[in-house]
Backbone bond lengths (Angstrom), bond angles and torsions (degrees), N, CA, C in turn:
res aa  C-N    CA-C-N  psi(-1)  N-CA   C-N-CA  omega(-1)  CA-C   N-CA-C  phi
1 V - - - 1.436 - - 1.495 109.03 -
2 N 1.233 119.97 -38.25 1.471 121.32 -174.36 1.611 116.01 -58.41
3 E 1.260 118.34 -32.39 1.469 118.61 179.12 1.523 110.91 -66.60
4 N 1.293 119.70 -19.38 1.479 122.74 177.19 1.429 114.72 -54.40
5 W 1.444 109.83 -41.60 1.451 115.54 -170.59 1.537 110.54 -70.23
6 A 1.315 118.23 -10.19 1.469 113.33 -175.65 1.642 110.32 -71.74
7 L 1.240 121.54 -20.33 1.405 125.83 177.63 1.599 113.75 -92.32
8 V 1.331 116.74 -11.83 1.336 119.50 179.21 1.502 109.47 -67.34
9 P 1.367 115.80 126.37 1.495 119.23 -175.80 1.541 120.26 -38.51
10 E 1.402 109.81 -49.29 1.530 113.63 -178.24 1.549 114.92 -65.78
11 V 1.291 112.19 -26.86 1.458 119.68 176.92 1.477 110.46 -84.58
12 F 1.300 117.63 -46.93 1.506 125.73 -174.19 1.546 107.39 -57.99
13 G 1.319 115.69 -41.37 1.468 116.88 -178.13 1.526 116.49 -69.48
14 N 1.272 113.02 -12.48 1.543 119.43 176.22 1.596 115.81 -76.65
15 F 1.338 112.77 -25.79 1.422 116.61 -178.85 1.504 116.58 -126.68
16 A 1.359 117.38 -18.89 1.428 119.56 -175.51 1.576 106.81 -82.92
17 R 1.330 115.69 80.63 1.542 115.82 -176.90 1.529 102.69 -140.35
18 H 1.381 108.33 159.18 1.407 116.41 -177.77 1.534 110.61 -68.31
19 H 1.340 115.69 138.66 1.523 117.02 -170.39 1.569 112.51 -67.94
20 A 1.257 126.55 -27.53 1.389 131.59 176.82 1.572 115.30 -91.11
21 T 1.280 112.97 -48.17 1.567 115.66 -172.53 1.576 110.72 -94.63
22 G 1.334 115.84 -18.02 1.448 118.16 -178.23 1.546 115.89 73.43
23 E 1.486 110.86 2.45 1.396 115.56 179.08 1.572 113.35 -69.33
24 A 1.221 116.50 137.83 1.476 125.60 -176.63 1.407 112.18 -64.02
25 M 1.474 121.33 140.84 1.410 122.91 -179.42 1.561 108.64 -56.74
26 P 1.254 123.35 137.99 1.404 128.82 -178.71 1.648 103.60 -57.43
27 A 1.358 113.83 141.42 1.343 122.78 179.12 1.561 120.08 -53.24
28 G 1.414 109.39 -38.08 1.444 114.37 -179.16 1.503 112.06 -72.53
29 L 1.371 118.12 -31.95 1.439 124.00 176.74 1.437 108.80 -68.73
30 A 1.281 116.48 -41.67 1.587 119.93 -174.80 1.598 104.82 -68.72
31 E 1.316 119.82 -38.80 1.455 120.97 176.63 1.567 110.89 -66.12
32 K 1.248 119.69 -32.58 1.454 122.46 177.00 1.528 110.19 -69.21
33 L 1.280 117.57 -35.94 1.506 123.98 175.52 1.487 107.58 -66.02
34 R 1.263 121.59 -46.86 1.459 121.42 175.84 1.548 113.12 -60.60
35 R 1.275 117.14 -47.79 1.456 120.08 174.54 1.522 115.39 -57.51
36 A 1.376 112.74 -40.79 1.463 117.86 176.19 1.528 116.71 -53.69
37 S 1.364 115.36 -28.95 1.500 117.17 -176.84 1.526 108.25 -72.15
38 R 1.315 122.45 -4.26 1.460 127.11 175.60 1.569 112.79 -96.57
39 F 1.294 111.00 -9.17 1.518 115.49 -173.59 1.518 112.39 -62.33
40 N 1.260 119.65 129.93 1.487 129.33 169.38 1.570 107.51 63.50
41 Q 1.415 116.25 28.26 1.509 115.62 -178.25 1.567 109.91 -77.29
42 G 1.297 118.38 -25.67 1.569 116.14 170.63 1.401 114.06 -58.46
43 Y 1.325 118.51 -42.93 1.459 124.87 177.72 1.563 113.29 -64.26
44 A 1.366 113.07 -47.35 1.349 119.78 -177.75 1.552 113.77 -66.62
45 T 1.344 112.64 -37.72 1.488 115.70 -177.08 1.681 105.41 -75.45
46 T 1.122 121.10 -38.27 1.438 125.09 173.35 1.561 112.94 -54.77
47 E 1.307 112.07 -51.30 1.510 125.24 -179.11 1.556 106.63 -55.53
48 Y 1.329 116.83 -51.53 1.404 126.62 -173.77 1.534 108.98 -63.77
49 L 1.372 116.44 -48.38 1.464 122.17 -178.44 1.564 109.82 -61.49
50 A 1.345 112.61 -45.97 1.576 119.50 -178.04 1.551 106.13 -56.50
51 A 1.319 117.10 -45.14 1.399 116.06 -176.56 1.561 114.61 -70.58
52 A 1.374 114.04 -38.17 1.483 118.78 175.73 1.589 110.53 -61.81
53 L 1.241 111.93 -46.16 1.510 114.07 -177.23 1.536 111.19 -72.61
54 L 1.159 121.81 -34.79 1.429 124.85 171.73 1.461 109.76 -56.72
55 D 1.293 120.17 -49.16 1.498 131.29 174.74 1.603 106.90 -48.92
56 L 1.356 113.59 -55.30 1.459 118.88 -178.76 1.455 109.81 -57.91
57 E 1.254 117.57 -49.10 1.558 124.93 -174.54 1.629 106.06 -56.72
58 W 1.251 121.02 -45.03 1.442 122.35 -179.60 1.520 112.08 -67.08
59 H 1.383 112.75 -39.61 1.404 114.24 -172.10 1.623 112.22 -94.25
60 S 1.290 114.71 4.66 1.466 122.11 172.80 1.560 112.62 -95.73
61 R 1.210 114.78 -4.52 1.504 120.20 175.70 1.441 114.22 -69.14
62 T 1.258 118.63 145.37 1.453 128.48 179.03 1.581 109.06 -115.14
63 A 1.375 109.43 166.67 1.479 111.60 176.33 1.457 116.40 -65.01
64 D 1.285 113.19 -18.88 1.463 112.90 176.91 1.481 118.86 -86.47
65 D 1.358 117.48 -3.82 1.518 126.06 178.94 1.603 100.64 -74.61
66 P 1.332 111.19 149.64 1.421 117.17 176.21 1.552 114.54 -63.62
67 L 1.264 122.50 148.26 1.407 127.73 178.26 1.525 110.69 -60.60
68 V 1.352 112.43 129.65 1.509 117.45 177.45 1.488 109.34 -79.30
69 E 1.298 119.25 109.37 1.531 124.07 177.85 1.505 114.46 -99.43
70 D 1.225 116.53 -14.42 1.519 118.90 178.60 1.636 107.95 -130.55
71 V 1.143 112.04 97.87 1.601 120.35 -173.35 1.555 105.93 -59.61
72 E 1.284 118.47 -42.09 1.596 123.02 -176.75 1.479 106.55 -66.70
73 A 1.337 119.25 -39.01 1.512 118.54 179.61 1.464 111.09 -72.21
74 F 1.361 117.99 -33.17 1.491 123.34 178.02 1.658 105.09 -60.13
75 E 1.445 112.49 -53.08 1.386 118.42 -177.43 1.596 107.58 -55.93
76 R 1.212 115.43 -56.81 1.552 114.58 178.57 1.499 116.55 -46.44
77 A 1.323 112.75 -50.61 1.537 117.91 -179.33 1.513 109.91 -61.07
78 A 1.287 113.70 -48.82 1.508 115.97 -179.52 1.502 116.06 -56.00
79 L 1.329 116.50 -40.13 1.372 124.61 176.57 1.353 114.35 -73.96
80 A 1.318 123.73 -37.77 1.442 128.39 173.94 1.481 113.39 -62.39
81 K 1.366 112.87 -37.05 1.528 117.34 175.17 1.574 110.40 -53.68
82 Y 1.293 119.20 -32.84 1.382 118.96 -177.14 1.542 115.25 -105.67
83 G 1.339 114.92 9.61 1.332 118.41 -177.15 1.611 116.25 72.85
84 L 1.301 118.98 23.62 1.378 125.94 -175.80 1.494 114.61 -116.12
85 D 1.355 114.87 20.92 1.537 113.72 178.42 1.562 103.33 -95.06
86 L 1.338 110.76 73.79 1.477 118.56 -179.18 1.602 108.21 -102.21
87 P 1.328 117.18 119.18 1.387 122.99 173.38 1.555 111.79 -53.18
88 Q 1.336 118.67 -37.93 1.487 121.81 -178.89 1.489 111.88 -67.91
89 V 1.300 118.96 -20.35 1.555 119.65 -179.24 1.536 105.73 -130.62
90 P 1.230 112.96 85.88 1.562 111.51 176.86 1.453 112.35 -70.42
91 P 1.336 115.34 165.34 1.546 115.33 -176.17 1.427 108.27 -62.79
92 R 1.380 113.12 151.69 1.506 119.63 177.02 1.513 111.54 -66.14
93 Y 1.310 111.69 -36.62 1.475 119.42 178.62 1.552 106.81 -133.25
94 R 1.310 116.03 141.12 1.444 124.80 170.53 1.501 105.20 -84.17
95 S 1.337 116.73 153.43 1.449 116.39 179.07 1.482 119.68 -61.97
96 C 1.258 118.46 -26.40 1.409 123.15 177.17 1.482 119.26 -66.34
97 Y 1.452 112.65 -24.94 1.433 117.10 -176.84 1.625 112.38 -129.62
98 F 1.373 111.42 20.78 1.441 116.83 -177.28 1.587 108.11 -86.04
99 S 1.370 109.33 69.72 1.396 114.39 -170.09 1.590 117.19 -59.26
100 H 1.376 111.41 -25.89 1.533 113.11 177.87 1.590 112.98 -52.14
101 I 1.417 116.07 -35.75 1.300 120.54 -169.81 1.541 117.10 -96.96
102 W 1.500 110.65 -5.93 1.379 111.92 -172.40 1.510 111.47 -113.87
103 G 1.345 122.18 -13.32 1.405 113.64 178.16 1.551 112.87 -163.56
104 T 1.315 118.39 23.27 1.418 123.31 177.62 1.444 115.87 -123.27
105 G 1.274 122.45 21.11 1.446 131.37 175.28 1.533 112.44 80.12
106 Y 1.254 117.85 10.54 1.541 120.84 178.03 1.624 115.85 -96.21
107 A 1.309 111.26 9.27 1.567 115.33 179.55 1.445 111.52 -46.71
108 A 1.318 122.88 118.74 1.311 130.77 178.09 1.573 112.24 63.61
109 N 1.277 116.97 24.72 1.510 121.41 -179.00 1.574 109.69 -126.58
110 Y 1.244 123.05 2.36 1.511 121.67 176.67 1.470 110.30 -48.79
111 Y 1.337 118.79 -37.60 1.467 122.09 -176.16 1.550 112.62 -54.31
112 A 1.327 114.83 -24.57 1.473 123.03 -177.75 1.469 110.08 -51.28
113 Y 1.382 120.11 -36.34 1.506 120.96 -176.93 1.554 107.93 -63.38
114 I 1.335 119.77 -48.18 1.495 117.10 -172.78 1.538 104.71 -83.71
115 W 1.356 122.15 -21.88 1.411 119.03 179.03 1.609 109.37 -70.03
116 S 1.355 117.09 -40.04 1.360 120.30 171.64 1.460 115.28 -55.39
117 E 1.399 118.33 -36.77 1.377 122.85 179.41 1.472 111.66 -66.20
118 V 1.385 114.91 -39.84 1.491 119.87 175.90 1.519 112.57 -58.41
119 M 1.283 112.60 -47.32 1.513 116.41 -177.91 1.535 108.30 -67.85
120 D 1.277 119.96 -40.18 1.549 124.04 176.50 1.475 108.90 -55.31
121 A 1.265 115.98 -55.57 1.566 118.59 -174.98 1.543 110.06 -64.62
122 D 1.393 114.34 -42.71 1.383 116.04 179.47 1.633 114.12 -62.13
123 A 1.282 110.12 -40.83 1.482 115.36 -177.62 1.529 109.04 -68.46
124 F 1.369 119.34 -36.25 1.412 118.10 173.06 1.516 113.02 -69.18
125 A 1.351 120.49 -37.17 1.417 122.58 169.88 1.461 110.73 -52.41
126 W 1.385 120.89 -45.38 1.382 124.57 178.39 1.555 113.22 -50.25
127 F 1.291 111.26 -47.59 1.504 117.34 -178.99 1.584 110.30 -61.63
128 N 1.295 114.03 -43.88 1.463 117.40 -179.12 1.535 109.35 -67.15
129 E 1.395 117.42 -36.73 1.461 117.50 -178.45 1.533 109.72 -69.20
130 H 1.333 121.32 -21.74 1.311 126.58 -177.69 1.546 118.89 -107.04
131 G 1.283 112.36 24.40 1.450 120.50 173.57 1.578 117.53 102.74
132 G 1.374 115.51 5.56 1.399 123.64 174.42 1.564 113.73 77.85
133 M 1.325 112.44 -135.75 1.480 113.39 -171.32 1.545 108.53 -92.86
134 T 1.404 107.88 91.65 1.508 117.31 177.58 1.582 108.46 -118.81
135 R 1.365 111.95 155.77 1.504 116.74 171.00 1.413 111.40 -49.45
136 A 1.313 119.54 -49.73 1.436 124.71 -170.73 1.528 107.34 -67.01
137 N 1.222 123.13 -39.57 1.586 123.08 175.02 1.475 110.16 -61.73
138 G 1.404 115.00 -49.68 1.458 117.09 173.85 1.446 122.31 -58.31
139 D 1.440 116.45 -38.19 1.411 119.84 172.02 1.592 114.38 -66.71
140 H 1.343 112.49 -35.60 1.564 116.26 175.96 1.553 106.26 -68.25
141 F 1.304 123.45 -46.62 1.508 119.63 179.21 1.523 108.42 -58.16
142 R 1.295 120.79 -46.03 1.490 125.52 -177.96 1.472 106.52 -62.52
143 A 1.220 125.30 -44.04 1.523 126.51 -177.46 1.524 109.98 -69.57
144 T 1.260 116.58 -43.09 1.511 119.55 -171.65 1.511 117.53 -88.42
145 V 1.398 114.25 -21.11 1.408 116.33 -169.45 1.692 104.02 -130.86
146 L 1.267 116.52 -70.11 1.378 118.52 -163.08 1.713 110.07 -65.47
147 S 1.164 121.52 -35.06 1.417 124.30 -179.41 1.517 108.09 -79.35
148 Q 1.277 123.51 -11.34 1.402 121.65 -177.87 1.468 113.80 -86.22
149 G 1.327 117.96 -22.70 1.527 122.33 179.64 1.507 110.20 57.42
150 G 1.274 118.77 -134.46 1.451 122.83 177.24 1.363 110.69 -105.59
151 S 1.347 123.68 38.15 1.434 132.37 179.82 1.607 110.30 -71.96
152 R 1.266 116.87 -25.92 1.452 121.98 -168.71 1.515 106.70 -146.93
153 P 1.292 120.01 160.91 1.494 122.31 175.85 1.418 110.11 -61.97
154 E 1.396 117.82 140.90 1.418 126.43 -177.43 1.506 111.94 -52.03
155 E 1.318 117.95 -47.19 1.481 122.00 179.62 1.379 113.82 -51.36
156 E 1.279 115.04 -42.45 1.462 123.52 -175.89 1.611 109.88 -71.99
157 L 1.233 116.38 -39.17 1.499 120.04 171.88 1.569 109.28 -66.09
158 Y 1.313 116.47 -44.14 1.410 115.62 177.47 1.598 116.33 -56.72
159 R 1.396 108.09 -46.96 1.520 113.03 179.13 1.527 108.69 -65.62
160 D 1.357 121.03 -33.78 1.430 118.52 175.61 1.622 109.48 -61.34
161 F 1.267 111.64 -44.29 1.436 112.78 -177.89 1.573 115.39 -66.26
162 T 1.313 117.01 -52.11 1.468 117.73 -175.53 1.572 114.39 -97.86
163 G 1.357 118.92 -13.32 1.344 118.62 -175.73 1.459 118.69 80.22
164 R 1.379 118.09 15.83 1.404 123.95 178.93 1.599 107.65 -173.00
165 D 1.309 107.96 173.10 1.461 117.83 174.20 1.534 112.95 -67.38
166 P 1.291 119.80 158.18 1.451 120.86 173.58 1.568 111.78 -68.38
167 R 1.361 112.87 145.64 1.420 126.90 -177.65 1.561 110.28 -112.36
168 V 1.345 116.81 138.06 1.423 120.12 -177.54 1.543 113.39 -79.55
169 E 1.413 113.25 -20.36 1.462 117.37 -172.00 1.504 113.57 -61.60
170 P 1.412 122.95 -37.87 1.425 121.35 -179.15 1.594 110.00 -64.90
171 L 1.330 117.90 -31.08 1.465 117.90 177.80 1.529 107.03 -68.35
172 L 1.357 116.87 -51.13 1.490 116.02 176.36 1.463 114.86 -48.92
173 A 1.300 112.36 -43.55 1.510 115.36 -178.62 1.518 113.34 -67.36
174 K 1.388 115.30 -39.06 1.479 123.70 179.74 1.653 108.12 -59.18
175 R 1.368 108.42 -38.99 1.543 112.51 -173.75 1.612 107.76 -88.99
176 G 1.310 118.63 2.87 1.400 117.52 -176.62 1.551 117.12 76.28
177 L 1.273 115.66 16.98 1.438 118.68 -176.45 1.544 118.90 -100.33
178 Q 1.341 111.77 18.15 1.534 114.89 177.93 1.527 105.96 -114.59
């Protein structure tokens, strides 16, 4: 959540200055920087989702499922199942070298990357819906999330903080996809 504050104008103006003169970055350039964060997000989101869903398809298989004899055909079918068999957006990783899901403890968990972005964008939206960068909001975040560490399940901490489950809409808006 904290990195979102960097582009908030009140914060950005505190550090986005010329190294020699101290002059603030021109407003037009700052706005271009903010808009650039949305560049190519349709592609990036599709690529992430395809990788996450491919991971889940592999790790949802049971011993009763037929043996996969053609990995590329399995990939195509898995992506087609979700409407992500797009030649313009090839998978980020092919199954044969998708090391995240085969040997690093991420089996069936690659979705966590995009899920963390959902929670991040939604948490930042909560701040904005409740007055933005205020002492009260910061204290609430510290009391309900930061100070709790791993003492309780993350979803409980999140609900304590926001009063609800995470929503995907703030991520879509952040990425310019709404």
